[in-house]
Backbone as JSON Lines, residues from 0, in Angstrom:
{"i":0,"aa":"X","n":[138.33,111.67,89.42],"ca":[137.01,111.58,90.04],"c":[135.97,112.0,89.01]}
{"i":1,"aa":"X","n":[134.86,111.25,88.92],"ca":[133.79,111.63,87.99],"c":[133.19,112.99,88.35]}
{"i":2,"aa":"X","n":[132.63,113.63,87.36],"ca":[131.95,114.92,87.58],"c":[130.83,115.06,86.56]}
{"i":3,"aa":"X","n":[129.78,115.76,86.94],"ca":[128.66,116.0,86.03],"c":[129.05,116.99,84.95]}
{"i":4,"aa":"X","n":[128.54,116.75,83.74],"ca":[128.64,117.73,82.67],"c":[127.56,118.79,82.85]}
{"i":5,"aa":"X","n":[127.57,119.79,81.99],"ca":[126.62,120.9,82.11],"c":[125.16,120.45,81.99]}
{"i":6,"aa":"X","n":[124.87,119.54,81.06],"ca":[123.48,119.07,80.9],"c":[123.0,118.38,82.16]}
{"i":7,"aa":"X","n":[123.83,117.5,82.71],"ca":[123.46,116.81,83.95],"c":[123.27,117.81,85.09]}
{"i":8,"aa":"X","n":[124.16,118.78,85.2],"ca":[124.03,119.79,86.26],"c":[122.72,120.55,86.12]}
{"i":9,"aa":"X","n":[122.39,120.97,84.89],"ca":[121.14,121.7,84.67],"c":[119.92,120.85,85.0]}
{"i":10,"aa":"X","n":[119.93,119.58,84.6],"ca":[118.81,118.69,84.89],"c":[118.67,118.45,86.39]}
{"i":11,"aa":"X","n":[119.79,118.32,87.07],"ca":[119.74,118.1,88.52],"c":[119.26,119.34,89.26]}
{"i":12,"aa":"X","n":[119.6,120.52,88.75],"ca":[119.17,121.77,89.4],"c":[117.65,121.93,89.41]}
{"i":13,"aa":"X","n":[116.94,121.25,88.48],"ca":[115.47,121.3,88.42],"c":[114.83,120.39,89.46]}
{"i":14,"aa":"X","n":[115.65,119.63,90.17],"ca":[115.16,118.59,91.06],"c":[115.2,119.03,92.51]}
{"i":15,"aa":"X","n":[114.45,118.3,93.33],"ca":[114.36,118.57,94.77],"c":[115.76,118.57,95.39]}
{"i":16,"aa":"X","n":[116.0,119.41,96.38],"ca":[117.31,119.46,97.04],"c":[117.8,118.11,97.57]}
{"i":17,"aa":"X","n":[116.91,117.23,98.01],"ca":[117.36,115.92,98.48],"c":[117.9,115.07,97.33]}
{"i":18,"aa":"X","n":[117.29,115.18,96.15],"ca":[117.82,114.46,94.99],"c":[119.16,115.06,94.58]}
{"i":19,"aa":"X","n":[119.29,116.38,94.68],"ca":[120.57,117.01,94.39],"c":[121.64,116.52,95.35]}
{"i":20,"aa":"X","n":[121.31,116.47,96.63],"ca":[122.27,115.98,97.63],"c":[122.68,114.54,97.33]}
{"i":21,"aa":"X","n":[121.69,113.71,97.05],"ca":[121.96,112.3,96.78],"c":[122.89,112.12,95.58]}
{"i":22,"aa":"X","n":[122.53,112.71,94.44],"ca":[123.32,112.45,93.24],"c":[124.63,113.23,93.21]}
{"i":23,"aa":"X","n":[124.72,114.31,93.96],"ca":[126.03,114.97,94.11],"c":[126.97,114.1,94.94]}
{"i":24,"aa":"X","n":[126.41,113.27,95.8],"ca":[127.22,112.3,96.56],"c":[127.55,111.09,95.68]}
{"i":25,"aa":"X","n":[126.58,110.59,94.93],"ca":[126.8,109.43,94.05],"c":[127.92,109.71,93.05]}
{"i":26,"aa":"X","n":[127.91,110.9,92.43],"ca":[128.87,111.21,91.37],"c":[130.31,111.22,91.89]}
{"i":27,"aa":"X","n":[130.5,111.35,93.16],"ca":[131.86,111.33,93.73],"c":[132.53,109.98,93.52]}
{"i":28,"aa":"X","n":[131.72,108.92,93.37],"ca":[132.26,107.57,93.26],"c":[131.86,106.86,91.98]}
{"i":29,"aa":"X","n":[130.66,107.14,91.48],"ca":[130.1,106.38,90.36],"c":[129.71,107.36,89.26]}
{"i":30,"aa":"X","n":[130.35,107.26,88.11],"ca":[130.06,108.18,87.01],"c":[128.65,107.92,86.48]}
{"i":31,"aa":"X","n":[127.89,108.98,86.31],"ca":[126.51,108.86,85.85],"c":[126.08,110.14,85.15]}
{"i":32,"aa":"X","n":[124.98,110.05,84.42],"ca":[124.41,111.2,83.72],"c":[122.97,111.4,84.16]}
{"i":33,"aa":"X","n":[122.62,112.65,84.45],"ca":[121.24,113.0,84.78],"c":[120.55,113.28,83.46]}
{"i":34,"aa":"X","n":[119.7,112.36,83.03],"ca":[119.02,112.45,81.74],"c":[117.88,113.47,81.79]}
{"i":35,"aa":"X","n":[117.14,113.45,82.91],"ca":[116.01,114.37,83.02],"c":[115.61,114.55,84.48]}
{"i":36,"aa":"X","n":[115.19,115.76,84.79],"ca":[114.6,116.06,86.09],"c":[113.14,116.43,85.84]}
{"i":37,"aa":"X","n":[112.88,117.73,85.76],"ca":[111.51,118.2,85.52],"c":[111.06,117.88,84.1]}
{"i":38,"aa":"X","n":[109.77,117.51,83.97],"ca":[109.15,117.34,82.65],"c":[107.92,118.23,82.57]}
{"i":39,"aa":"X","n":[107.83,119.04,81.53],"ca":[106.63,119.84,81.32],"c":[105.54,118.95,80.71]}
{"i":40,"aa":"X","n":[104.39,119.52,80.45],"ca":[103.25,118.75,79.95],"c":[103.57,118.06,78.62]}
{"i":41,"aa":"X","n":[104.17,118.78,77.69],"ca":[104.49,118.2,76.38],"c":[105.48,117.04,76.51]}
{"i":42,"aa":"X","n":[106.52,117.24,77.31],"ca":[107.53,116.18,77.5],"c":[106.94,114.95,78.18]}
{"i":43,"aa":"X","n":[106.1,115.18,79.19],"ca":[105.5,114.05,79.92],"c":[104.57,113.25,79.0]}
{"i":44,"aa":"X","n":[103.74,113.94,78.26],"ca":[102.81,113.23,77.39],"c":[103.53,112.54,76.24]}
{"i":45,"aa":"X","n":[104.65,113.11,75.79],"ca":[105.45,112.44,74.76],"c":[106.1,111.17,75.33]}
{"i":46,"aa":"X","n":[106.6,111.27,76.54],"ca":[107.19,110.08,77.2],"c":[106.13,108.99,77.36]}
{"i":47,"aa":"X","n":[104.91,109.41,77.65],"ca":[103.8,108.45,77.77],"c":[103.5,107.79,76.41]}
{"i":48,"aa":"X","n":[103.43,108.59,75.36],"ca":[103.18,108.05,74.02],"c":[104.3,107.12,73.57]}
{"i":49,"aa":"X","n":[105.53,107.42,73.99],"ca":[106.68,106.58,73.63],"c":[106.82,105.35,74.53]}
{"i":50,"aa":"X","n":[105.86,105.2,75.45],"ca":[105.84,104.08,76.4],"c":[107.06,104.05,77.32]}
{"i":51,"aa":"X","n":[107.58,105.23,77.62],"ca":[108.69,105.35,78.57],"c":[108.18,105.59,79.99]}
{"i":52,"aa":"X","n":[106.88,105.8,80.11],"ca":[106.23,105.99,81.4],"c":[104.8,105.5,81.29]}
{"i":53,"aa":"X","n":[104.2,105.23,82.44],"ca":[102.8,104.82,82.45],"c":[101.9,105.97,82.9]}
{"i":54,"aa":"X","n":[102.5,107.13,83.15],"ca":[101.75,108.27,83.67],"c":[101.72,109.44,82.7]}
{"i":55,"aa":"X","n":[100.55,110.03,82.57],"ca":[100.42,111.25,81.78],"c":[100.54,112.46,82.7]}
{"i":56,"aa":"X","n":[100.76,113.62,82.09],"ca":[100.81,114.87,82.83],"c":[99.46,115.12,83.51]}
{"i":57,"aa":"X","n":[99.39,115.54,84.74],"ca":[100.43,115.98,85.67],"c":[100.74,114.95,86.76]}
{"i":58,"aa":"X","n":[100.57,113.67,86.47],"ca":[100.59,112.63,87.51],"c":[101.97,112.08,87.86]}
{"i":59,"aa":"X","n":[103.0,112.48,87.15],"ca":[104.35,111.99,87.42],"c":[105.06,112.87,88.44]}
{"i":60,"aa":"X","n":[105.94,112.28,89.2],"ca":[106.76,113.07,90.13],"c":[107.74,113.96,89.37]}
{"i":61,"aa":"X","n":[107.93,113.69,88.09],"ca":[108.75,114.57,87.24],"c":[108.03,115.9,86.99]}
{"i":62,"aa":"X","n":[106.72,115.95,87.19],"ca":[105.93,117.14,86.86],"c":[105.83,118.13,88.01]}
{"i":63,"aa":"X","n":[106.4,117.8,89.15],"ca":[106.41,118.7,90.31],"c":[107.53,119.72,90.13]}
{"i":64,"aa":"X","n":[107.38,120.87,90.79],"ca":[108.42,121.88,90.8],"c":[108.82,122.16,92.24]}
{"i":65,"aa":"X","n":[110.04,121.84,92.67],"ca":[111.07,121.13,91.91],"c":[110.68,119.67,91.7]}
{"i":66,"aa":"X","n":[111.29,119.05,90.72],"ca":[110.98,117.67,90.38],"c":[111.3,116.73,91.54]}
{"i":67,"aa":"X","n":[110.37,115.82,91.8],"ca":[110.56,114.81,92.85],"c":[111.13,113.52,92.27]}
{"i":68,"aa":"X","n":[111.49,113.56,90.98],"ca":[112.06,112.38,90.31],"c":[113.14,112.81,89.34]}
{"i":69,"aa":"X","n":[114.09,111.92,89.13],"ca":[115.14,112.13,88.14],"c":[115.37,110.83,87.39]}
{"i":70,"aa":"X","n":[115.76,110.95,86.14],"ca":[116.2,109.8,85.36],"c":[117.72,109.9,85.27]}
{"i":71,"aa":"X","n":[118.38,108.86,85.79],"ca":[119.84,108.87,85.89],"c":[120.38,107.55,85.36]}
{"i":72,"aa":"X","n":[121.41,107.62,84.54],"ca":[122.01,106.41,83.95],"c":[123.48,106.32,84.34]}
{"i":73,"aa":"X","n":[123.96,105.1,84.55],"ca":[125.41,104.95,84.72],"c":[126.1,105.33,83.42]}
{"i":74,"aa":"X","n":[127.26,105.97,83.54],"ca":[127.98,106.45,82.37],"c":[129.24,105.62,82.15]}
{"i":75,"aa":"X","n":[129.56,105.25,80.92],"ca":[128.84,105.54,79.68],"c":[127.53,104.76,79.6]}
{"i":76,"aa":"X","n":[126.57,105.34,78.92],"ca":[125.22,104.75,78.87],"c":[125.19,103.6,77.88]}
{"i":77,"aa":"X","n":[124.71,102.47,78.37],"ca":[124.47,101.29,77.53],"c":[123.08,100.79,77.88]}
{"i":78,"aa":"X","n":[122.09,101.2,77.09],"ca":[120.69,100.89,77.39],"c":[120.42,99.4,77.45]}
{"i":79,"aa":"X","n":[121.23,98.6,76.79],"ca":[121.0,97.15,76.76],"c":[121.58,96.43,77.98]}
{"i":80,"aa":"X","n":[122.39,97.11,78.78],"ca":[123.06,96.47,79.91],"c":[122.22,96.63,81.19]}
{"i":81,"aa":"X","n":[121.21,95.77,81.32],"ca":[120.32,95.82,82.49],"c":[121.08,95.57,83.79]}
{"i":82,"aa":"X","n":[122.07,94.67,83.73],"ca":[122.84,94.36,84.95],"c":[123.52,95.6,85.5]}
{"i":83,"aa":"X","n":[124.03,96.43,84.62],"ca":[124.7,97.66,85.07],"c":[123.71,98.63,85.71]}
{"i":84,"aa":"X","n":[122.51,98.71,85.17],"ca":[121.47,99.56,85.78],"c":[121.11,99.03,87.17]}
{"i":85,"aa":"X","n":[121.02,97.71,87.31],"ca":[120.7,97.12,88.62],"c":[121.83,97.4,89.61]}
{"i":86,"aa":"X","n":[123.06,97.23,89.17],"ca":[124.21,97.5,90.03],"c":[124.21,98.97,90.47]}
{"i":87,"aa":"X","n":[123.99,99.85,89.5],"ca":[123.96,101.28,89.79],"c":[122.85,101.61,90.79]}
{"i":88,"aa":"X","n":[121.67,101.04,90.58],"ca":[120.55,101.3,91.49],"c":[120.88,100.86,92.91]}
{"i":89,"aa":"X","n":[121.53,99.7,93.05],"ca":[121.93,99.25,94.38],"c":[122.88,100.23,95.04]}
{"i":90,"aa":"X","n":[123.82,100.77,94.25],"ca":[124.75,101.76,94.77],"c":[124.0,103.01,95.22]}
{"i":91,"aa":"X","n":[123.1,103.49,94.36],"ca":[122.32,104.7,94.69],"c":[121.49,104.48,95.95]}
{"i":92,"aa":"X","n":[120.81,103.32,96.03],"ca":[119.97,103.04,97.2],"c":[120.82,102.97,98.48]}
{"i":93,"aa":"X","n":[122.03,102.44,98.37],"ca":[122.93,102.39,99.53],"c":[123.35,103.77,99.98]}
{"i":94,"aa":"X","n":[123.71,104.63,99.03],"ca":[124.09,106.01,99.37],"c":[122.89,106.74,99.97]}
{"i":95,"aa":"X","n":[121.72,106.54,99.38],"ca":[120.5,107.19,99.89],"c":[120.22,106.77,101.33]}
{"i":96,"aa":"X","n":[120.34,105.47,101.61],"ca":[120.09,104.98,102.98],"c":[121.08,105.61,103.96]}
{"i":97,"aa":"X","n":[122.34,105.71,103.55],"ca":[123.36,106.31,104.42],"c":[123.05,107.78,104.7]}
{"i":98,"aa":"X","n":[122.48,108.47,103.7],"ca":[122.16,109.9,103.86],"c":[120.8,110.13,104.52]}
{"i":99,"aa":"X","n":[120.02,109.06,104.7],"ca":[118.68,109.21,105.27],"c":[117.66,109.72,104.27]}
{"i":100,"aa":"X","n":[117.9,109.45,102.99],"ca":[116.99,109.89,101.93],"c":[116.24,108.67,101.41]}
{"i":101,"aa":"X","n":[114.94,108.72,101.48],"ca":[114.11,107.59,101.07],"c":[113.74,107.73,99.6]}
{"i":102,"aa":"X","n":[114.25,106.79,98.77],"ca":[113.98,106.82,97.34],"c":[113.4,105.5,96.86]}
{"i":103,"aa":"X","n":[112.67,105.59,95.77],"ca":[112.14,104.42,95.07],"c":[112.79,104.39,93.7]}
{"i":104,"aa":"X","n":[113.12,103.19,93.25],"ca":[113.76,103.01,91.95],"c":[112.77,102.39,90.99]}
{"i":105,"aa":"X","n":[112.8,102.8,89.73],"ca":[111.88,102.3,88.71],"c":[112.1,100.85,88.29]}
{"i":106,"aa":"X","n":[113.07,100.18,88.87],"ca":[113.25,98.75,88.65],"c":[112.7,97.92,89.79]}
{"i":107,"aa":"X","n":[112.18,98.6,90.83],"ca":[111.62,97.93,92.01],"c":[110.59,98.87,92.65]}
{"i":108,"aa":"X","n":[109.49,99.06,91.95],"ca":[108.48,100.05,92.36],"c":[107.96,99.84,93.77]}
{"i":109,"aa":"X","n":[107.8,98.59,94.18],"ca":[107.23,98.34,95.52],"c":[108.3,98.27,96.6]}
{"i":110,"aa":"X","n":[109.56,98.54,96.24],"ca":[110.66,98.6,97.22],"c":[110.81,97.33,98.04]}
{"i":111,"aa":"X","n":[110.52,96.17,97.43],"ca":[110.64,94.92,98.18],"c":[111.93,94.16,97.87]}
{"i":112,"aa":"X","n":[112.83,94.78,97.15],"ca":[114.12,94.24,96.7],"c":[113.97,93.1,95.69]}
{"i":113,"aa":"X","n":[112.77,92.84,95.22],"ca":[112.53,91.87,94.16],"c":[112.31,92.65,92.87]}
{"i":114,"aa":"X","n":[113.12,92.37,91.85],"ca":[112.99,93.13,90.61],"c":[112.18,92.39,89.56]}
{"i":115,"aa":"X","n":[111.89,91.14,89.78],"ca":[111.16,90.36,88.78],"c":[109.64,90.51,88.9]}
{"i":116,"aa":"X","n":[109.17,91.2,89.95],"ca":[107.73,91.37,90.13],"c":[107.22,92.69,89.55]}
{"i":117,"aa":"X","n":[108.08,93.41,88.83],"ca":[107.69,94.68,88.22],"c":[106.81,94.44,87.0]}
{"i":118,"aa":"X","n":[105.79,95.26,86.83],"ca":[104.99,95.24,85.61],"c":[105.54,96.2,84.57]}
{"i":119,"aa":"X","n":[106.31,97.18,85.02],"ca":[106.87,98.19,84.13],"c":[108.24,98.6,84.67]}
{"i":120,"aa":"X","n":[109.28,98.35,83.89],"ca":[110.63,98.74,84.3],"c":[110.97,100.11,83.73]}
{"i":121,"aa":"X","n":[111.43,100.98,84.62],"ca":[111.93,102.29,84.24],"c":[113.29,102.43,84.94]}
{"i":122,"aa":"X","n":[114.28,101.73,84.41],"ca":[115.55,101.55,85.09],"c":[116.32,102.84,85.41]}
{"i":123,"aa":"X","n":[116.19,103.91,84.63],"ca":[116.9,105.15,85.0],"c":[116.17,105.97,86.09]}
{"i":124,"aa":"X","n":[114.94,105.6,86.43],"ca":[114.07,106.43,87.27],"c":[114.33,106.25,88.77]}
{"i":125,"aa":"X","n":[114.53,107.37,89.45],"ca":[114.62,107.42,90.91],"c":[113.69,108.53,91.38]}
{"i":126,"aa":"X","n":[112.88,108.26,92.41],"ca":[111.98,109.28,92.92],"c":[111.99,109.29,94.44]}
{"i":127,"aa":"X","n":[111.71,110.45,94.99],"ca":[111.63,110.58,96.44],"c":[110.37,109.91,96.96]}
{"i":128,"aa":"X","n":[110.51,109.15,98.03],"ca":[109.37,108.59,98.74],"c":[108.88,109.63,99.74]}
{"i":129,"aa":"X","n":[109.81,110.4,100.27],"ca":[109.5,111.45,101.23],"c":[110.4,112.65,100.95]}
{"i":130,"aa":"X","n":[109.87,113.84,101.18],"ca":[110.69,115.04,101.0],"c":[111.38,115.44,102.3]}
{"i":131,"aa":"X","n":[111.3,114.57,103.3],"ca":[111.98,114.79,104.58],"c":[113.06,113.74,104.74]}
{"i":132,"aa":"X","n":[114.18,114.12,105.33],"ca":[115.22,113.15,105.63],"c":[114.72,112.24,106.75]}
{"i":133,"aa":"X","n":[115.15,111.0,106.68],"ca":[114.77,110.03,107.69],"c":[115.92,109.94,108.68]}
{"i":134,"aa":"X","n":[115.77,110.61,109.82],"ca":[116.83,110.64,110.82],"c":[116.73,109.46,111.76]}
{"i":135,"aa":"X","n":[117.83,108.73,111.91],"ca":[117.86,107.6,112.83],"c":[117.02,106.43,112.39]}
{"i":136,"aa":"X","n":[116.58,106.42,111.17],"ca":[115.71,105.34,110.68],"c":[116.02,105.16,109.21]}
{"i":137,"aa":"X","n":[116.74,104.11,108.88],"ca":[117.13,103.95,107.49],"c":[116.2,103.01,106.73]}
{"i":138,"aa":"X","n":[116.43,102.86,105.45],"ca":[115.55,102.05,104.61],"c":[115.6,100.58,104.98]}
{"i":139,"aa":"X","n":[116.76,100.1,105.44],"ca":[116.85,98.69,105.84],"c":[115.9,98.45,107.01]}
{"i":140,"aa":"X","n":[115.92,99.37,107.99],"ca":[115.0,99.24,109.12],"c":[113.55,99.34,108.65]}
{"i":141,"aa":"X","n":[113.29,100.27,107.74],"ca":[111.94,100.43,107.21],"c":[111.46,99.14,106.56]}
{"i":142,"aa":"X","n":[112.29,98.56,105.68],"ca":[111.9,97.33,104.99],"c":[111.76,96.18,105.96]}
{"i":143,"aa":"X","n":[112.62,96.13,106.97],"ca":[112.52,95.08,107.98],"c":[111.2,95.19,108.74]}
{"i":144,"aa":"X","n":[110.85,96.41,109.12],"ca":[109.57,96.62,109.82],"c":[108.39,96.32,108.91]}
{"i":145,"aa":"X","n":[108.49,96.69,107.65],"ca":[107.42,96.4,106.69],"c":[107.25,94.9,106.51]}
{"i":146,"aa":"X","n":[108.37,94.17,106.46],"ca":[108.32,92.72,106.34],"c":[107.61,92.1,107.54]}
{"i":147,"aa":"X","n":[107.87,92.61,108.74],"ca":[107.2,92.1,109.93],"c":[105.69,92.31,109.83]}
{"i":148,"aa":"X","n":[105.27,93.45,109.32],"ca":[103.84,93.72,109.15],"c":[103.23,92.75,108.15]}
{"i":149,"aa":"X","n":[103.91,92.55,107.02],"ca":[103.41,91.63,105.99],"c":[103.35,90.21,106.53]}
{"i":150,"aa":"X","n":[104.38,89.79,107.28],"ca":[104.37,88.44,107.87],"c":[103.21,88.29,108.84]}
{"i":151,"aa":"X","n":[102.94,89.32,109.63],"ca":[101.83,89.29,110.57],"c":[100.49,89.18,109.83]}
{"i":152,"aa":"X","n":[100.35,89.97,108.76],"ca":[99.11,89.91,107.97],"c":[98.95,88.54,107.31]}
{"i":153,"aa":"X","n":[100.03,87.97,106.84],"ca":[100.0,86.64,106.23],"c":[99.62,85.58,107.26]}
{"i":154,"aa":"X","n":[100.15,85.71,108.46],"ca":[99.82,84.77,109.53],"c":[98.33,84.83,109.86]}
{"i":155,"aa":"X","n":[97.79,86.05,109.95],"ca":[96.35,86.2,110.22],"c":[95.52,85.61,109.08]}
{"i":156,"aa":"X","n":[95.94,85.85,107.85],"ca":[95.21,85.3,106.7],"c":[95.26,83.78,106.71]}
{"i":157,"aa":"X","n":[96.4,83.19,107.06],"ca":[96.51,81.74,107.14],"c":[95.61,81.18,108.24]}
{"i":158,"aa":"X","n":[95.51,81.88,109.36],"ca":[94.63,81.44,110.45],"c":[93.18,81.44,110.0]}
{"i":159,"aa":"X","n":[92.78,82.5,109.3],"ca":[91.41,82.57,108.79],"c":[91.15,81.46,107.78]}
{"i":160,"aa":"X","n":[92.14,81.2,106.92],"ca":[92.0,80.14,105.93],"c":[91.87,78.78,106.62]}
{"i":161,"aa":"X","n":[92.64,78.56,107.67],"ca":[92.54,77.3,108.42],"c":[91.16,77.15,109.04]}
{"i":162,"aa":"X","n":[90.62,78.24,109.57],"ca":[89.29,78.2,110.18],"c":[88.24,77.89,109.13]}
{"i":163,"aa":"X","n":[88.39,78.45,107.94],"ca":[87.45,78.16,106.85],"c":[87.55,76.71,106.45]}
{"i":164,"aa":"X","n":[88.76,76.15,106.38],"ca":[88.94,74.74,106.03],"c":[88.25,73.83,107.05]}
{"i":165,"aa":"X","n":[88.36,74.19,108.33],"ca":[87.73,73.38,109.39],"c":[86.21,73.39,109.2]}
{"i":166,"aa":"X","n":[85.65,74.55,108.92],"ca":[84.2,74.65,108.72],"c":[83.77,73.84,107.51]}
{"i":167,"aa":"X","n":[84.53,73.9,106.43],"ca":[84.19,73.17,105.22],"c":[84.27,71.66,105.46]}
{"i":168,"aa":"X","n":[85.29,71.21,106.16],"ca":[85.48,69.78,106.44],"c":[84.37,69.26,107.34]}
{"i":169,"aa":"X","n":[83.97,70.03,108.33],"ca":[82.93,69.6,109.25],"c":[81.63,69.52,108.52]}
């Protein structure tokens, strides 16, 4: 069975208890490394200069105490293997949904399950959407309800567009 090394354990200890719960569950099945939890001002601004993040200190969830974000990679780490990061993220999101923990992944910032609409990929990044467990309401239900709202808004916009077309034609 996979297990965290000392560096991963230390990085995870800097993180919110829900992230600890999530990744302590993930490691039981999927070997991974916790690259970073908390980032101080120097580390955050260096990550920004290195173009590893779009946020400067103190605007990242990594800058909270405890950290509301972690950078986690499937092990062994192969930075060039995007497919493995996507597979790992799907596994993590599934475990999170089962545990009632709402997370956002840096490969799908808007949580719409579309990865090609990202402007900035941060494939190791996972962050809490909420610091409360979601009891009796999982992410699939959340996304389904969000889709209904978007469809309703789209329908209203189409109706308005049709009304404008009628006015223009007349």
